[in-house]
VOGU-3710 file (C-alpha; in Angstrom, 3 decimals, decimal comma):
1> mpkvlisdal> 1,981/-9,549/-38,908  0,697/-7,792/-35,741  -2,849/-6,420/-35,834  -3,884/-3,117/-34,242  -7,435/-1,943/-33,636  -8,073/1,819/-33,549  -11,403/2,247/-31,734  -11,469/6,072/-31,453  -10,997/8,931/-33,900  -7,274/9,143/-34,681
11> spaavqifkd> -5,340/11,063/-37,306  -5,010/9,350/-40,725  -1,275/9,997/-40,407  -1,203/7,682/-37,382  -2,932/4,958/-39,390  -0,268/5,335/-42,064  2,542/4,993/-39,521  1,229/1,580/-38,489  0,999/0,464/-42,130  4,478/1,764/-42,955
21> rgievdfqpa> 5,903/-0,227/-40,040  4,342/-3,470/-41,312  1,362/-3,595/-38,955  -2,168/-4,489/-40,053  -4,632/-1,784/-38,997  -8,382/-1,994/-38,406  -9,666/1,587/-38,179  -13,116/1,667/-36,531  -13,358/5,111/-34,874  -16,914/4,587/-33,567
31> lgkdkeklae> -16,319/1,157/-32,032  -15,153/2,473/-28,677  -18,684/3,626/-27,820  -20,060/0,107/-28,275  -18,754/-1,862/-25,270  -20,393/-5,142/-26,239  -19,061/-5,077/-29,783  -15,578/-4,080/-28,609  -15,538/-6,984/-26,135  -16,604/-9,313/-28,936
41> lignydglai> -13,797/-8,243/-31,298  -10,890/-7,379/-28,989  -9,532/-10,940/-28,885  -8,411/-10,642/-32,514  -5,844/-7,888/-31,943  -2,312/-7,444/-30,613  -2,693/-3,708/-30,038  -5,473/-1,261/-29,169  -5,092/2,458/-29,939  -7,594/4,714/-28,148
51> rsatkvspki> -8,421/8,230/-27,064  -10,881/8,991/-24,264  -14,131/7,547/-25,686  -13,074/3,897/-25,373  -13,422/2,498/-21,845  -11,107/-0,475/-21,392  -12,824/-2,291/-18,533  -11,962/-5,633/-16,888  -14,844/-7,176/-18,851  -13,224/-6,139/-22,137
61> lekannlkvi> -9,767/-7,199/-20,956  -11,084/-10,659/-20,081  -11,688/-11,162/-23,806  -8,348/-9,640/-24,868  -6,423/-12,888/-24,995  -3,976/-11,724/-27,683  -3,658/-8,074/-26,642  -0,097/-7,000/-25,878  -0,306/-3,202/-25,769  -2,848/-0,424/-25,266
71> gragigvdnv> -1,825/3,001/-26,548  -3,641/6,081/-25,243  -3,252/9,142/-27,465  -3,143/11,662/-24,625  -2,039/11,759/-21,010  -5,022/10,513/-19,018  -5,412/6,742/-18,673  -8,348/6,754/-16,256  -10,425/5,071/-18,991  -8,149/2,015/-18,812
81> dipaatakgi> -8,228/-0,427/-15,887  -4,468/-0,441/-15,258  -4,358/-3,235/-12,629  -6,454/-5,534/-14,829  -4,254/-4,799/-17,854  -1,089/-5,377/-15,821  -2,392/-8,674/-14,493  -2,758/-9,896/-18,091  0,710/-8,654/-19,031  -0,639/-5,875/-21,267
91> ivmntpfgns> 1,569/-2,801/-21,575  -0,357/0,473/-21,270  1,284/3,489/-22,936  0,322/7,150/-23,044  1,756/10,345/-24,541  2,303/12,501/-21,439  3,787/15,621/-23,024  1,985/15,958/-26,362  -0,609/18,526/-25,305  1,203/20,619/-22,696
101> ittaehaisl> 1,435/23,812/-24,765  -2,185/23,570/-25,867  -3,449/23,207/-22,303  -1,259/26,056/-21,072  -2,521/28,332/-23,855  -6,118/27,493/-22,957  -5,501/28,536/-19,353  -4,008/31,847/-20,494  -6,936/32,377/-22,887  -9,455/31,812/-20,097
111> mlalarqipe> -7,572/34,195/-17,812  -7,687/36,964/-20,424  -11,354/36,314/-21,207  -12,136/36,398/-17,489  -10,259/39,658/-16,949  -12,263/41,435/-19,658  -15,600/39,556/-19,324  -15,423/38,717/-23,019  -18,062/35,927/-23,233  -20,701/37,936/-21,348
121> adrstqagkw> -19,883/41,101/-23,303  -20,145/39,152/-26,545  -23,607/37,820/-25,674  -24,776/41,277/-24,647  -23,447/42,969/-27,789  -24,895/40,378/-30,157  -28,243/40,854/-28,413  -28,090/44,518/-29,468  -27,715/45,962/-25,959  -24,389/47,859/-26,281
131> eknkfmgvei> -23,802/47,858/-22,495  -20,384/49,472/-22,615  -20,367/50,652/-18,998  -21,478/47,270/-17,636  -18,323/45,400/-18,574  -15,542/47,082/-16,645  -12,630/44,671/-16,799  -9,199/44,627/-15,204  -5,697/44,722/-16,691  -3,435/41,752/-16,155
141> tgktlgvigc> -0,224/43,766/-16,519  1,376/44,097/-13,098  -1,059/41,675/-11,504  0,085/38,631/-9,505  -0,630/35,190/-10,925  -0,566/32,325/-8,455  0,318/29,016/-10,105  -0,588/25,915/-8,099  1,534/23,126/-9,587  4,573/24,285/-11,543
151> gnigsivadr> 5,378/21,178/-13,541  5,363/20,806/-17,307  2,132/22,724/-18,014  2,362/25,079/-15,038  5,856/26,215/-16,035  4,638/27,016/-19,569  1,775/29,066/-18,108  4,264/30,894/-15,889  6,481/31,667/-18,881  3,554/33,060/-20,887
161> alglkmkvia> 2,343/35,117/-17,922  5,787/36,637/-17,435  5,684/37,614/-21,104  2,430/39,424/-20,354  4,269/41,386/-17,640  2,600/39,655/-14,717  4,319/38,747/-11,457  4,237/34,974/-10,987  4,294/33,162/-7,669  4,148/29,359/-7,499
171> fdpflspera> 3,207/26,739/-4,939  4,676/23,323/-5,671  6,349/21,181/-2,961  8,533/19,576/-5,639  9,742/22,862/-7,145  13,296/23,580/-6,014  14,457/27,145/-5,347  16,974/26,794/-8,204  14,302/25,726/-10,689  12,032/28,574/-9,522
181> ldlgvekvel> 14,883/31,005/-10,167  15,392/29,587/-13,664  11,682/30,001/-14,411  11,607/33,544/-13,067  8,921/32,747/-10,493  8,824/33,160/-6,731  8,311/29,920/-4,833  5,834/30,393/-1,974  3,723/28,379/0,436  0,036/27,861/-0,395
191> ddllkradfi> -1,278/30,294/2,220  1,032/33,029/0,911  -0,128/32,396/-2,649  -3,777/32,571/-1,634  -3,202/35,841/0,195  -1,277/37,581/-2,605  -2,636/36,326/-5,933  -4,976/38,375/-8,140  -5,440/35,356/-10,401  -5,035/31,703/-9,392
201> tlhtpltekt> -4,514/28,940/-11,951  -4,314/25,237/-11,098  -1,984/22,770/-12,847  -1,676/19,821/-10,507  -2,976/16,238/-10,701  -5,955/15,181/-8,607  -4,666/13,160/-5,641  -5,729/12,701/-2,028  -3,489/15,621/-1,108  -4,755/17,967/-3,833
211> kniidatain> -8,481/17,135/-3,766  -10,364/20,348/-2,902  -7,064/22,159/-2,422  -9,191/25,258/-3,040  -12,012/24,766/-0,540  -14,026/27,220/1,551  -11,157/27,680/4,013  -8,686/28,386/1,209  -11,081/30,785/-0,532  -11,494/32,749/2,698
221> ktkkgvriin> -7,723/33,311/2,692  -7,735/34,850/-0,797  -7,941/38,571/-1,451  -11,342/39,979/-2,358  -11,739/40,106/-6,133  -9,558/37,093/-6,913  -10,212/35,191/-10,161  -9,719/31,403/-10,358  -8,897/29,312/-13,449  -8,910/25,494/-13,571
231> cargglvdeq> -7,789/23,633/-16,696  -6,264/20,705/-14,800  -8,693/18,321/-13,108  -12,205/18,534/-11,727  -12,183/18,184/-7,945  -9,227/20,460/-7,260  -11,726/23,195/-6,374  -14,792/22,772/-4,164  -17,442/23,853/-6,661  -20,115/24,538/-4,017
241> alraaldsgh> -17,754/26,706/-1,971  -16,654/28,581/-5,092  -20,266/29,289/-6,103  -20,962/30,709/-2,641  -17,892/32,948/-2,900  -18,962/34,106/-6,363  -22,458/34,901/-5,098  -21,051/36,894/-2,180  -18,697/38,810/-4,475  -15,537/37,681/-2,684
251> vagaafdvfv> -14,413/35,870/-5,850  -14,740/38,162/-8,861  -14,826/35,407/-11,460  -13,951/31,826/-12,368  -13,073/30,040/-15,604  -13,319/26,249/-15,644  -12,489/23,728/-18,341  -12,844/20,707/-16,034  -15,515/19,610/-13,584  -16,074/17,031/-10,848
261> tepatenvlf> -18,652/15,255/-13,018  -18,084/15,050/-16,765  -19,747/15,395/-19,184  -20,979/18,377/-17,176  -24,528/18,776/-18,466  -25,384/20,627/-15,275  -23,197/22,185/-12,586  -23,525/24,540/-9,647  -21,243/27,042/-11,432  -23,427/27,226/-14,534
271> ghpnvictph> -25,482/30,369/-14,998  -23,355/32,726/-12,916  -22,575/35,876/-14,944  -18,926/35,891/-13,861  -18,184/32,276/-14,744  -16,747/30,988/-18,032  -17,096/27,270/-18,768  -15,646/25,193/-21,598  -16,157/21,432/-22,230  -12,685/20,095/-21,334
281> lgastteaqe> -10,982/21,728/-24,320  -7,482/21,903/-22,829  -6,002/19,474/-25,346  -8,365/20,295/-28,199  -6,235/21,827/-30,904  -5,327/20,405/-34,278  -1,637/20,405/-33,404  -2,077/18,623/-30,067  -4,378/15,965/-31,510  -1,932/15,303/-34,321
291> nvalqvaeqm> 1,068/15,166/-31,978  -0,393/12,620/-29,560  -1,773/10,450/-32,385  1,600/10,249/-34,142  3,425/9,598/-30,878  1,181/6,733/-29,821  1,429/5,097/-33,270  5,227/5,249/-33,163  5,395/3,880/-29,605  3,011/0,999/-30,263
301> sdylmtgait> 4,803/0,109/-33,496  8,172/0,044/-31,727  6,849/-2,300/-29,068  5,054/-4,667/-31,429  7,931/-4,878/-33,916  11,024/-4,656/-31,692  9,876/-5,039/-28,071  10,956/-1,513/-27,124  8,799/0,076/-24,403  8,303/3,854/-24,268
311> navnfpsita> 6,033/5,911/-21,977  4,500/2,856/-20,341  2,469/3,646/-17,241  2,666/0,124/-15,849  6,169/-1,039/-16,809  9,646/0,484/-17,052  11,559/0,933/-20,289  13,489/-2,315/-20,342  14,049/-5,091/-22,865  12,294/-8,434/-22,813
321> eeapklrpfv> 15,579/-10,163/-21,914  16,084/-7,984/-18,854  12,533/-8,226/-17,522  12,585/-11,517/-15,522  15,582/-10,685/-13,318  14,736/-6,988/-13,024  11,058/-7,317/-12,117  11,416/-7,939/-8,324  14,002/-5,145/-8,053  11,758/-2,755/-9,979
331> elaeklgsfa> 9,069/-3,471/-7,395  11,562/-2,961/-4,556  12,861/0,362/-5,945  9,358/1,726/-6,502  8,204/0,780/-3,017  11,316/2,233/-1,374  10,641/5,463/-3,284  6,986/5,374/-2,258  7,999/4,880/1,375  10,159/8,009/1,239
341> gqltetgisk> 7,585/9,960/-0,791  4,745/9,280/1,624  6,861/10,618/4,485  8,059/13,735/2,614  6,091/16,952/3,091  8,525/19,603/1,826  10,366/20,295/-1,423  12,944/17,702/-2,485  16,362/19,048/-3,435  18,278/15,816/-4,002
351> vqiayegtva> 17,638/12,098/-4,425  20,375/9,473/-4,304  19,728/5,855/-5,256  22,591/3,531/-4,338  22,923/-0,013/-5,675  25,188/-2,555/-3,993  26,066/-6,098/-4,989  24,419/-8,010/-7,834  21,759/-5,366/-8,467  24,519/-2,846/-9,294
361> qmntraltsa> 25,238/-4,820/-12,474  21,635/-4,627/-13,705  19,810/-1,933/-15,695  19,848/0,575/-12,852  18,371/3,306/-15,045  15,048/1,471/-15,070  15,326/0,920/-11,314  16,054/4,610/-10,704  13,008/5,550/-12,786  10,912/3,179/-10,697
371> alagllrpml> 12,246/4,694/-7,448  11,508/8,230/-8,685  8,000/7,225/-9,758  7,322/5,819/-6,312  8,764/8,933/-4,686  6,768/11,452/-6,738  3,443/9,639/-7,046  2,105/10,332/-3,496  2,079/14,065/-4,295  1,717/14,224/-8,071
381> gdvnvvsapv> -0,481/11,219/-8,753  -0,175/10,693/-12,514  3,509/9,737/-12,627  4,972/6,676/-14,324  8,441/5,214/-14,556  9,096/6,952/-17,860  7,834/10,423/-17,005  9,301/10,454/-13,467  12,880/11,437/-14,505  11,530/14,264/-16,690
391> iskergmvve> 9,263/15,536/-13,919  12,060/15,430/-11,336  14,306/17,380/-13,720  11,590/19,989/-14,299  11,465/20,572/-10,563  15,211/21,015/-10,304  15,766/17,860/-8,259  19,306/16,524/-8,321  19,167/12,772/-9,003  22,326/10,859/-8,213
401> evtrevagdy> 22,923/7,191/-8,979  25,662/5,276/-7,125  26,736/1,693/-7,848  28,964/-0,521/-5,742  29,449/-4,015/-7,172  30,998/-5,352/-3,980  28,267/-6,839/-1,797  27,957/-6,076/1,916  25,577/-7,822/4,299  23,188/-8,598/1,447
411> dslitvtvet> 23,697/-10,045/-2,038  21,830/-6,992/-3,387  20,897/-3,768/-1,625  19,092/-0,631/-2,820  19,195/2,544/-0,724  17,035/5,586/-1,490  18,190/8,819/0,169  16,009/11,935/-0,020  17,220/15,394/0,950  14,641/18,132/1,502
421> ekqkrwvsgt> 14,822/21,708/2,652  14,470/20,479/6,248  15,970/17,005/6,594  17,654/13,952/5,114  15,951/10,550/5,091  17,106/7,183/3,748  15,687/3,694/3,512  17,277/0,452/2,298  15,780/-2,745/0,980  16,605/-6,050/-0,636
431> vfadgrpriv> 14,998/-9,013/-2,357  15,450/-12,380/-0,688  15,257/-15,788/-2,349  11,456/-15,795/-2,097  11,371/-12,882/-4,579  9,548/-10,535/-2,189  11,026/-7,086/-1,457  11,816/-6,119/2,113  12,865/-3,048/4,070  16,068/-3,789/5,974
441> nikgirmdae> 17,225/-0,376/7,211  15,572/2,966/7,979  17,845/5,920/8,823  20,529/3,580/10,160  18,128/1,461/12,223  18,078/-2,190/11,186  14,686/-3,608/10,259  13,259/-6,641/8,452  9,764/-5,912/7,178  7,813/-6,834/4,074
451> fapsmvyitn> 5,732/-4,176/2,340  1,986/-4,503/2,879  -1,094/-2,731/1,463  -1,789/-0,854/4,712  0,917/-0,009/7,248  1,669/2,448/10,051  5,126/4,020/10,406  6,016/5,243/13,881  9,071/6,896/15,370  9,121/6,730/19,141
461> ldkpgfigtf> 11,288/6,643/22,239  12,342/3,161/23,256  10,493/3,080/26,581  8,584/0,248/28,259  4,874/0,151/27,523  4,816/1,578/24,002  3,900/-1,655/22,216  1,181/-2,389/24,760  -0,447/1,025/24,665  -0,253/1,175/20,872
471> sgtlgeanin> -1,746/-2,291/20,459  -4,436/-1,447/22,990  -5,356/1,723/21,103  -5,839/-0,205/17,859  -7,608/-3,043/19,677  -10,154/-0,622/21,149  -10,835/0,590/17,602  -11,283/-3,017/16,399  -8,259/-2,762/14,085  -6,307/-5,967/13,660
481> iatfhvgrea> -2,484/-5,941/13,668  -1,096/-8,383/11,093  2,666/-7,919/11,678  4,740/-5,740/14,016  8,388/-4,880/13,197  10,585/-2,773/15,475  14,141/-1,462/15,536  16,118/0,962/17,684  19,364/2,934/17,782  20,193/1,962/21,368
491> pggnaialie> 18,318/0,955/24,519  16,143/3,872/25,628  16,923/5,852/22,468  15,128/6,511/19,194  13,119/3,615/17,823  11,079/2,824/14,729  8,063/0,592/14,275  6,486/-0,632/11,035  3,096/-2,196/11,641  0,941/-3,962/9,074
501> idgdlpeqvl> -2,778/-3,609/9,772  -5,922/-4,998/8,202  -7,747/-2,114/6,504  -7,193/1,619/6,804  -6,381/3,640/9,921  -9,204/6,157/10,623  -8,182/9,743/11,355  -9,582/9,649/14,887  -7,536/6,540/15,717  -4,426/8,077/14,143
511> akvralpqvq> -4,901/11,116/16,383  -5,000/8,867/19,451  -1,821/7,097/18,342  -0,036/10,424/17,857  -1,093/11,454/21,351  0,608/8,460/23,009  3,451/9,631/25,338  6,346/7,915/23,546  5,248/8,637/19,964  7,196/11,273/18,016
521> qakplhf> 5,653/10,661/14,590  2,908/8,411/13,224  2,102/8,127/9,536  -0,188/5,730/7,635  1,430/4,168/4,548  -0,098/2,393/1,563  1,699/0,130/-0,914
//
């Protein structure tokens, strides 16, 4: 009989689900706060069910010799060391859509409270001041709401705002015009949103591209009197810059449920009369807590009793029998998607994944999910192989799967083609006998390159001197070139280079590379 440890507070109904499915349950809701005790006991269990209080560190995982699955009741898995869990073959599951409505409702609630200064008016009234003329609010009817990130939660916020008779504009590179039309929102670029919005609400993951997406420069582009709401992730807004804008009166108010440092016992935004702060309550409703608890219990039970995998963040939904032969192709599909995603800057309208040869007879659904996860993750961050198809559908992306069982030049070939509003890009790869995935074709140009942690992708004109000047530029910056792969359409025509380097490419060196005479495009890539 499998044994599951619940180390955080979880609904009694979730405990009963485990028992009903024939799983032994040890319910210790305070154990997650005691790292030493958890490390001491974890080796006795097949499953670990947690919320946010339990921190599953490498030290704890070292002791988890029998652990097969970690279930996170909620979406965020930043309290679990995913690479360490993956290295030990431990499946990590979450419940990505259990608290979407609750979080969206919290954002709307904060917007309304901000518009009418309700918290400050409440404090004043209960102090016996009756300062009726002090709290002159604004109506939201007819106002423009700018939604940054129009995925699952952002689209719910947009729907609620439309019901409140607001005009909704949305910035989301992955939102297609057709999906925007279905939602009833106007898709705009970020600068346009900043210029037009009366209220701005953020619903995007925290990634390198979205960190401080609202900084001092962005705030200066907003209209005077704008109000900003953040129920997504701390770090999307530069808190220092926002405080300065609040002090100057350019920003009329802000409502934050998330902060750069949490728990936020102190913060630069605290104390300002036009700021509302809540302690990360986005998912804190009875319904949401119950939903995610029941979902994680069902998912963990399915895996422990039948081997079925649902909502895993570190493994696709495939059976144990399929796993050995699929694993290298899952890695290939995800990295091909990541290659395309890191080069894509505009909205994606269509994705085609083509399978040729032996791979066409495999579980291509899992491979397609892996390719989509790789494609979406550079922009959206918290995307896994299970949630990727749902997220792509929400954004109106057309996903097409093509299989051709007859092999061509390779025993197996996967091609990922991405169509955006501006261009069409495709990349092909295969897995050789050594089990390592390779890129073999980029936009019709033959190539043979392995994926590496740090690479540079360059499109250039095939002219003498390029390799020398490029290598010299990196040499002057003390950056070592590990491998150098090139391909071209024809002599003197368009060419492509994929270069593996040791370490990252600093911005100042990248600028010098882009300034080289033959270079058309230069982009750092990470795998």
